[in-house]
Every structure is written in structure tokens, then in C-alpha cells.
Backbone atoms as SQL, in Angstrom:
CREATE TABLE atoms (id INTEGER PRIMARY KEY, chain TEXT, resi INTEGER, resn TEXT, atom TEXT, x REAL, y REAL, z REAL);
INSERT INTO atoms VALUES
  (1, 'A', 1, 'MET', 'N', -95.593, 44.959, -34.255),
  (2, 'A', 1, 'MET', 'CA', -95.259, 45.979, -35.223),
  (3, 'A', 1, 'MET', 'C', -94.691, 45.659, -36.899),
  (4, 'A', 2, 'ARG', 'N', -94.309, 43.921, -36.864),
  (5, 'A', 2, 'ARG', 'CA', -93.802, 43.894, -38.277),
  (6, 'A', 2, 'ARG', 'C', -94.525, 43.888, -39.267),
  (7, 'A', 3, 'ARG', 'N', -96.205, 43.564, -38.932),
  (8, 'A', 3, 'ARG', 'CA', -97.032, 43.430, -39.530),
  (9, 'A', 3, 'ARG', 'C', -97.394, 45.193, -40.532),
  (10, 'A', 4, 'PHE', 'N', -96.922, 45.794, -40.133),
  (11, 'A', 4, 'PHE', 'CA', -97.218, 47.781, -40.612),
  (12, 'A', 4, 'PHE', 'C', -96.042, 47.348, -41.352),
  (13, 'A', 5, 'GLY', 'N', -94.851, 46.813, -41.026),
  (14, 'A', 5, 'GLY', 'CA', -93.528, 47.336, -42.330),
  (15, 'A', 5, 'GLY', 'C', -92.737, 46.496, -42.183),
  (16, 'A', 6, 'GLU', 'N', -91.270, 46.354, -42.049),
  (17, 'A', 6, 'GLU', 'CA', -90.433, 45.587, -42.825),
  (18, 'A', 6, 'GLU', 'C', -89.307, 46.102, -42.013),
  (19, 'A', 7, 'VAL', 'N', -88.312, 44.857, -41.805),
  (20, 'A', 7, 'VAL', 'CA', -86.790, 45.152, -41.392),
  (21, 'A', 7, 'VAL', 'C', -85.943, 45.540, -42.101),
  (22, 'A', 8, 'ARG', 'N', -85.140, 47.108, -41.966),
  (23, 'A', 8, 'ARG', 'CA', -84.372, 47.071, -43.387),
  (24, 'A', 8, 'ARG', 'C', -82.844, 47.251, -42.352),
  (25, 'A', 9, 'HIS', 'N', -81.797, 47.225, -43.044),
  (26, 'A', 9, 'HIS', 'CA', -80.434, 47.925, -42.048),
  (27, 'A', 9, 'HIS', 'C', -80.072, 48.214, -43.136),
  (28, 'A', 10, 'TYR', 'N', -79.122, 49.549, -42.232),
  (29, 'A', 10, 'TYR', 'CA', -78.458, 50.500, -42.891),
  (30, 'A', 10, 'TYR', 'C', -77.221, 50.899, -41.957),
  (31, 'A', 11, 'LYS', 'N', -76.173, 50.914, -42.951),
  (32, 'A', 11, 'LYS', 'CA', -74.903, 51.158, -42.659),
  (33, 'A', 11, 'LYS', 'C', -74.546, 52.708, -42.710),
  (34, 'A', 12, 'ASP', 'N', -73.263, 52.362, -41.682),
  (35, 'A', 12, 'ASP', 'CA', -73.068, 54.085, -41.731),
  (36, 'A', 12, 'ASP', 'C', -72.755, 55.272, -42.498),
  (37, 'A', 13, 'GLY', 'N', -73.780, 56.038, -42.279),
  (38, 'A', 13, 'GLY', 'CA', -73.401, 57.175, -43.329),
  (39, 'A', 13, 'GLY', 'C', -74.472, 57.384, -44.431),
  (40, 'A', 14, 'GLU', 'N', -75.162, 55.558, -44.247),
  (41, 'A', 14, 'GLU', 'CA', -76.319, 55.536, -45.198),
  (42, 'A', 14, 'GLU', 'C', -77.744, 56.601, -44.658),
  (43, 'A', 15, 'ALA', 'N', -78.171, 57.818, -45.325),
  (44, 'A', 15, 'ALA', 'CA', -79.315, 58.131, -45.414),
  (45, 'A', 15, 'ALA', 'C', -80.547, 57.297, -44.941),
  (46, 'A', 16, 'LEU', 'N', -80.956, 57.771, -43.970),
  (47, 'A', 16, 'LEU', 'CA', -82.334, 57.332, -43.630),
  (48, 'A', 16, 'LEU', 'C', -83.457, 57.888, -44.454),
  (49, 'A', 17, 'PHE', 'N', -83.005, 59.437, -44.219),
  (50, 'A', 17, 'PHE', 'CA', -83.900, 60.311, -44.986),
  (51, 'A', 17, 'PHE', 'C', -83.077, 61.880, -45.012),
  (52, 'A', 18, 'LYS', 'N', -83.417, 62.818, -46.408),
  (53, 'A', 18, 'LYS', 'CA', -83.229, 63.507, -46.218),
  (54, 'A', 18, 'LYS', 'C', -83.791, 64.971, -46.812),
  (55, 'A', 19, 'THR', 'N', -82.979, 65.821, -45.912),
  (56, 'A', 19, 'THR', 'CA', -83.791, 67.364, -46.113),
  (57, 'A', 19, 'THR', 'C', -84.545, 67.684, -47.355),
  (58, 'A', 20, 'GLY', 'N', -85.127, 68.031, -46.907),
  (59, 'A', 20, 'GLY', 'CA', -86.359, 68.182, -48.192),
  (60, 'A', 20, 'GLY', 'C', -86.555, 67.122, -49.258),
  (61, 'A', 21, 'LYS', 'N', -86.106, 65.962, -49.247),
  (62, 'A', 21, 'LYS', 'CA', -87.132, 65.085, -49.719),
  (63, 'A', 21, 'LYS', 'C', -87.942, 64.169, -49.351),
  (64, 'A', 22, 'PRO', 'N', -88.733, 63.825, -49.743),
  (65, 'A', 22, 'PRO', 'CA', -90.298, 63.184, -49.230),
  (66, 'A', 22, 'PRO', 'C', -89.127, 61.859, -47.988),
  (67, 'A', 23, 'GLY', 'N', -90.275, 61.774, -46.947),
  (68, 'A', 23, 'GLY', 'CA', -89.401, 60.697, -46.284),
  (69, 'A', 23, 'GLY', 'C', -90.370, 58.826, -46.580),
  (70, 'A', 24, 'PRO', 'N', -89.997, 58.262, -46.158),
  (71, 'A', 24, 'PRO', 'CA', -91.150, 57.136, -46.452),
  (72, 'A', 24, 'PRO', 'C', -91.899, 56.270, -45.018),
  (73, 'A', 25, 'GLY', 'N', -92.068, 57.775, -44.351),
  (74, 'A', 25, 'GLY', 'CA', -92.845, 57.175, -43.495),
  (75, 'A', 25, 'GLY', 'C', -91.982, 57.421, -41.460),
  (76, 'A', 26, 'MET', 'N', -92.904, 56.503, -40.546),
  (77, 'A', 26, 'MET', 'CA', -91.699, 56.439, -39.624),
  (78, 'A', 26, 'MET', 'C', -90.695, 55.433, -39.467),
  (79, 'A', 27, 'PHE', 'N', -90.112, 55.542, -38.134),
  (80, 'A', 27, 'PHE', 'CA', -88.623, 54.271, -38.113),
  (81, 'A', 27, 'PHE', 'C', -88.388, 54.172, -36.838),
  (82, 'A', 28, 'VAL', 'N', -88.330, 52.822, -36.272),
  (83, 'A', 28, 'VAL', 'CA', -88.113, 52.182, -35.322),
  (84, 'A', 28, 'VAL', 'C', -86.637, 51.314, -34.970),
  (85, 'A', 29, 'ILE', 'N', -86.107, 52.532, -34.403),
  (86, 'A', 29, 'ILE', 'CA', -84.723, 51.829, -34.677),
  (87, 'A', 29, 'ILE', 'C', -84.716, 50.618, -33.300),
  (88, 'A', 30, 'LEU', 'N', -83.792, 49.910, -33.973),
  (89, 'A', 30, 'LEU', 'CA', -84.048, 48.774, -33.135),
  (90, 'A', 30, 'LEU', 'C', -82.366, 47.778, -32.691),
  (91, 'A', 31, 'SER', 'N', -81.326, 48.355, -33.604),
  (92, 'A', 31, 'SER', 'CA', -80.015, 48.631, -33.383),
  (93, 'A', 31, 'SER', 'C', -79.261, 49.713, -33.771),
  (94, 'A', 32, 'GLY', 'N', -77.929, 49.719, -33.320),
  (95, 'A', 32, 'GLY', 'CA', -77.554, 51.381, -33.342),
  (96, 'A', 32, 'GLY', 'C', -78.212, 52.147, -33.063),
  (97, 'A', 33, 'HIS', 'N', -78.128, 53.496, -33.365),
  (98, 'A', 33, 'HIS', 'CA', -77.426, 55.090, -33.082),
  (99, 'A', 33, 'HIS', 'C', -77.832, 55.393, -34.339),
  (100, 'A', 34, 'VAL', 'N', -79.027, 56.979, -34.609),
  (101, 'A', 34, 'VAL', 'CA', -79.337, 57.361, -35.365),
  (102, 'A', 34, 'VAL', 'C', -78.781, 58.848, -35.280),
  (103, 'A', 35, 'ALA', 'N', -78.174, 59.963, -35.939),
  (104, 'A', 35, 'ALA', 'CA', -78.747, 60.985, -35.730),
  (105, 'A', 35, 'ALA', 'C', -79.241, 61.795, -36.329),
  (106, 'A', 36, 'ILE', 'N', -79.801, 62.897, -36.125),
  (107, 'A', 36, 'ILE', 'CA', -80.898, 63.450, -36.698),
  (108, 'A', 36, 'ILE', 'C', -80.432, 65.128, -36.844),
  (109, 'A', 37, 'THR', 'N', -79.987, 65.674, -37.867),
  (110, 'A', 37, 'THR', 'CA', -79.215, 66.966, -38.284),
  (111, 'A', 37, 'THR', 'C', -80.367, 67.824, -39.093),
  (112, 'A', 38, 'GLN', 'N', -80.157, 69.071, -38.790),
  (113, 'A', 38, 'GLN', 'CA', -81.177, 69.994, -39.826),
  (114, 'A', 38, 'GLN', 'C', -79.443, 70.999, -40.284),
  (115, 'A', 39, 'ARG', 'N', -80.138, 70.777, -41.589),
  (116, 'A', 39, 'ARG', 'CA', -78.831, 71.920, -42.707),
  (117, 'A', 39, 'ARG', 'C', -79.572, 73.129, -42.509),
  (118, 'A', 40, 'ASP', 'N', -79.111, 74.509, -42.780),
  (119, 'A', 40, 'ASP', 'CA', -79.396, 75.559, -42.985),
  (120, 'A', 40, 'ASP', 'C', -79.090, 76.094, -44.668),
  (121, 'A', 41, 'GLY', 'N', -79.565, 76.983, -44.872),
  (122, 'A', 41, 'GLY', 'CA', -79.326, 77.643, -46.213),
  (123, 'A', 41, 'GLY', 'C', -78.102, 77.925, -46.474),
  (124, 'A', 42, 'LEU', 'N', -76.970, 77.608, -46.096),
  (125, 'A', 42, 'LEU', 'CA', -75.793, 78.404, -45.763),
  (126, 'A', 42, 'LEU', 'C', -75.347, 76.354, -45.950),
  (127, 'A', 43, 'GLY', 'N', -75.666, 75.881, -46.002),
  (128, 'A', 43, 'GLY', 'CA', -75.303, 73.887, -45.591),
  (129, 'A', 43, 'GLY', 'C', -74.597, 73.613, -44.337),
  (130, 'A', 44, 'HIS', 'N', -74.986, 74.728, -43.374),
  (131, 'A', 44, 'HIS', 'CA', -74.833, 74.082, -42.207),
  (132, 'A', 44, 'HIS', 'C', -74.828, 73.439, -41.565),
  (133, 'A', 45, 'ILE', 'N', -74.513, 72.195, -40.725),
  (134, 'A', 45, 'ILE', 'CA', -75.241, 71.130, -40.251),
  (135, 'A', 45, 'ILE', 'C', -75.134, 71.152, -38.476),
  (136, 'A', 46, 'THR', 'N', -76.411, 71.395, -38.004),
  (137, 'A', 46, 'THR', 'CA', -76.671, 71.264, -36.708),
  (138, 'A', 46, 'THR', 'C', -77.374, 70.094, -35.720),
  (139, 'A', 47, 'PRO', 'N', -76.798, 70.009, -35.104),
  (140, 'A', 47, 'PRO', 'CA', -77.030, 68.352, -34.142),
  (141, 'A', 47, 'PRO', 'C', -78.376, 69.085, -33.652),
  (142, 'A', 48, 'VAL', 'N', -79.773, 67.615, -34.097),
  (143, 'A', 48, 'VAL', 'CA', -81.466, 67.608, -33.647),
  (144, 'A', 48, 'VAL', 'C', -81.239, 66.911, -32.129),
  (145, 'A', 49, 'ILE', 'N', -80.882, 65.534, -32.572),
  (146, 'A', 49, 'ILE', 'CA', -81.015, 64.612, -31.552),
  (147, 'A', 49, 'ILE', 'C', -80.283, 63.383, -31.959),
  (148, 'A', 50, 'ASP', 'N', -79.692, 62.643, -31.150),
  (149, 'A', 50, 'ASP', 'CA', -79.453, 61.157, -31.091),
  (150, 'A', 50, 'ASP', 'C', -80.209, 60.212, -30.629),
  (151, 'A', 51, 'GLN', 'N', -80.743, 59.112, -31.693),
  (152, 'A', 51, 'GLN', 'CA', -81.613, 58.073, -31.034),
  (153, 'A', 51, 'GLN', 'C', -80.787, 56.827, -31.256),
  (154, 'A', 52, 'GLY', 'N', -81.942, 56.081, -30.565),
  (155, 'A', 52, 'GLY', 'CA', -81.012, 54.709, -30.186),
  (156, 'A', 52, 'GLY', 'C', -82.470, 53.290, -30.104),
  (157, 'A', 53, 'PRO', 'N', -81.716, 52.174, -29.886),
  (158, 'A', 53, 'PRO', 'CA', -82.621, 51.186, -29.810),
  (159, 'A', 53, 'PRO', 'C', -84.180, 51.435, -28.883),
  (160, 'A', 54, 'GLY', 'N', -85.194, 51.083, -29.535),
  (161, 'A', 54, 'GLY', 'CA', -85.804, 51.489, -29.098),
  (162, 'A', 54, 'GLY', 'C', -86.934, 52.366, -29.084),
  (163, 'A', 55, 'GLN', 'N', -86.472, 53.595, -29.785),
  (164, 'A', 55, 'GLN', 'CA', -86.844, 55.153, -30.092),
  (165, 'A', 55, 'GLN', 'C', -86.970, 54.777, -31.397),
  (166, 'A', 56, 'PHE', 'N', -88.602, 56.093, -31.829),
  (167, 'A', 56, 'PHE', 'CA', -88.953, 56.044, -33.141),
  (168, 'A', 56, 'PHE', 'C', -88.575, 57.408, -33.751),
  (169, 'A', 57, 'LEU', 'N', -88.200, 57.459, -35.001),
  (170, 'A', 57, 'LEU', 'CA', -88.648, 59.103, -35.250),
  (171, 'A', 57, 'LEU', 'C', -89.895, 58.960, -36.560),
  (172, 'A', 58, 'ALA', 'N', -89.762, 59.900, -36.391),
  (173, 'A', 58, 'ALA', 'CA', -91.235, 60.487, -37.451),
  (174, 'A', 58, 'ALA', 'C', -91.304, 61.758, -37.160),
  (175, 'A', 59, 'GLU', 'N', -92.006, 62.338, -38.501),
  (176, 'A', 59, 'GLU', 'CA', -92.185, 63.960, -38.416),
  (177, 'A', 59, 'GLU', 'C', -93.952, 64.075, -38.898),
  (178, 'A', 60, 'SER', 'N', -94.626, 65.463, -38.275),
  (179, 'A', 60, 'SER', 'CA', -95.834, 65.716, -38.697),
  (180, 'A', 60, 'SER', 'C', -96.143, 65.382, -39.869),
  (181, 'A', 61, 'VAL', 'N', -95.068, 65.685, -40.983),
  (182, 'A', 61, 'VAL', 'CA', -94.744, 65.391, -42.445),
  (183, 'A', 61, 'VAL', 'C', -95.082, 63.621, -43.122),
  (184, 'A', 62, 'SER', 'N', -94.764, 62.828, -42.075),
  (185, 'A', 62, 'SER', 'CA', -95.004, 61.402, -42.429),
  (186, 'A', 62, 'SER', 'C', -95.821, 60.964, -43.285),
  (187, 'A', 63, 'SER', 'N', -97.257, 61.386, -42.582),
  (188, 'A', 63, 'SER', 'CA', -98.620, 60.769, -43.249),
  (189, 'A', 63, 'SER', 'C', -98.696, 61.686, -44.592),
  (190, 'A', 64, 'ARG', 'N', -97.693, 61.891, -45.147),
  (191, 'A', 64, 'ARG', 'CA', -98.073, 62.308, -46.436),
  (192, 'A', 64, 'ARG', 'C', -96.959, 62.797, -46.962),
  (193, 'A', 65, 'ALA', 'N', -96.379, 63.150, -48.637),
  (194, 'A', 65, 'ALA', 'CA', -95.298, 62.912, -48.996),
  (195, 'A', 65, 'ALA', 'C', -94.681, 64.081, -49.365),
  (196, 'A', 66, 'ALA', 'N', -94.661, 65.038, -47.879),
  (197, 'A', 66, 'ALA', 'CA', -93.848, 66.188, -47.859),
  (198, 'A', 66, 'ALA', 'C', -92.525, 66.040, -47.481),
  (199, 'A', 67, 'PRO', 'N', -92.007, 67.186, -47.991),
  (200, 'A', 67, 'PRO', 'CA', -90.214, 67.292, -48.098),
  (201, 'A', 67, 'PRO', 'C', -90.134, 67.352, -46.576),
  (202, 'A', 68, 'ARG', 'N', -89.336, 65.991, -45.810),
  (203, 'A', 68, 'ARG', 'CA', -88.331, 66.679, -44.826),
  (204, 'A', 68, 'ARG', 'C', -88.012, 67.871, -44.062),
  (205, 'A', 69, 'TRP', 'N', -87.632, 68.064, -42.526),
  (206, 'A', 69, 'TRP', 'CA', -86.972, 69.353, -42.986),
  (207, 'A', 69, 'TRP', 'C', -85.488, 69.236, -42.209),
  (208, 'A', 70, 'SER', 'N', -85.548, 67.539, -41.926),
  (209, 'A', 70, 'SER', 'CA', -84.090, 66.988, -41.031),
  (210, 'A', 70, 'SER', 'C', -83.706, 65.917, -41.731),
  (211, 'A', 71, 'MET', 'N', -82.625, 65.667, -41.874),
  (212, 'A', 71, 'MET', 'CA', -81.943, 64.381, -41.982),
  (213, 'A', 71, 'MET', 'C', -81.305, 63.549, -41.074),
  (214, 'A', 72, 'ALA', 'N', -81.639, 62.049, -41.264),
  (215, 'A', 72, 'ALA', 'CA', -81.115, 60.798, -40.452),
  (216, 'A', 72, 'ALA', 'C', -80.120, 60.195, -40.680),
  (217, 'A', 73, 'MET', 'N', -79.085, 60.287, -39.902),
  (218, 'A', 73, 'MET', 'CA', -77.886, 59.332, -40.626),
  (219, 'A', 73, 'MET', 'C', -77.385, 58.058, -39.599),
  (220, 'A', 74, 'PRO', 'N', -77.000, 56.803, -39.365),
  (221, 'A', 74, 'PRO', 'CA', -76.874, 56.312, -39.104),
  (222, 'A', 74, 'PRO', 'C', -75.708, 56.264, -38.252),
  (223, 'A', 75, 'ARG', 'N', -75.239, 56.409, -36.826),
  (224, 'A', 75, 'ARG', 'CA', -73.748, 56.497, -36.509),
  (225, 'A', 75, 'ARG', 'C', -73.314, 55.304, -36.889),
  (226, 'A', 76, 'ALA', 'N', -73.142, 54.368, -36.564),
  (227, 'A', 76, 'ALA', 'CA', -72.802, 52.931, -36.797),
  (228, 'A', 76, 'ALA', 'C', -74.124, 51.962, -37.599),
  (229, 'A', 77, 'THR', 'N', -73.948, 50.696, -38.442),
  (230, 'A', 77, 'THR', 'CA', -74.602, 49.935, -38.636),
  (231, 'A', 77, 'THR', 'C', -76.076, 50.081, -37.947),
  (232, 'A', 78, 'SER', 'N', -77.050, 50.464, -38.455),
  (233, 'A', 78, 'SER', 'CA', -78.044, 50.271, -37.828),
  (234, 'A', 78, 'SER', 'C', -79.505, 49.372, -38.268),
  (235, 'A', 79, 'ARG', 'N', -80.188, 48.265, -37.465),
  (236, 'A', 79, 'ARG', 'CA', -81.691, 47.722, -38.087),
  (237, 'A', 79, 'ARG', 'C', -82.582, 49.221, -37.633),
  (238, 'A', 80, 'ARG', 'N', -83.730, 49.287, -38.501),
  (239, 'A', 80, 'ARG', 'CA', -84.838, 49.944, -38.429),
  (240, 'A', 80, 'ARG', 'C', -85.626, 49.001, -38.358),
  (241, 'A', 81, 'PHE', 'N', -86.618, 49.168, -38.281),
  (242, 'A', 81, 'PHE', 'CA', -88.320, 49.114, -38.987),
  (243, 'A', 81, 'PHE', 'C', -88.741, 49.819, -39.411);
């Protein structure tokens, strides 16, 4: 898989992608955990799922530059591909 992307490091609280912003594509979590949340129009944040090593993050919009419907924040220093 490494020939299709690059390894990046994210610190706790550094967003992988944000609601309403175009996303960079698919992520594979190599270490750490990432919390996926959704924010409503009033700013309330709802947890969706927590992803860990070996899991991947992608949305149907990943194949085009469309806004994301969710936000992904590492819960600790994480490596992703």
C-alpha cells in the first residue's frame, strides 16, 4: 500500500479532516486511535465511531473533492497511511 500514499504523523487534537471541508481521501490507521464525530448546525458534537490500528477511514466523497460530513481527530499521537 505504501506506493499509493505516504505515512503521516498526527498529534492529539490535530484534525485529519474537518466537517464541511474537502478531504484528502482514504486513511489507514497504523498506530493510535482516531475519533470520528459529527457536528450539527447548533455546534453539538456527536461521536460516530473510534478507529484503531489496522482500520481505515473513507467516505463516499473520498473519490472527489466534496466536503466531508464528519470530522476525524486523533485521541493520541497517531500514524496513518
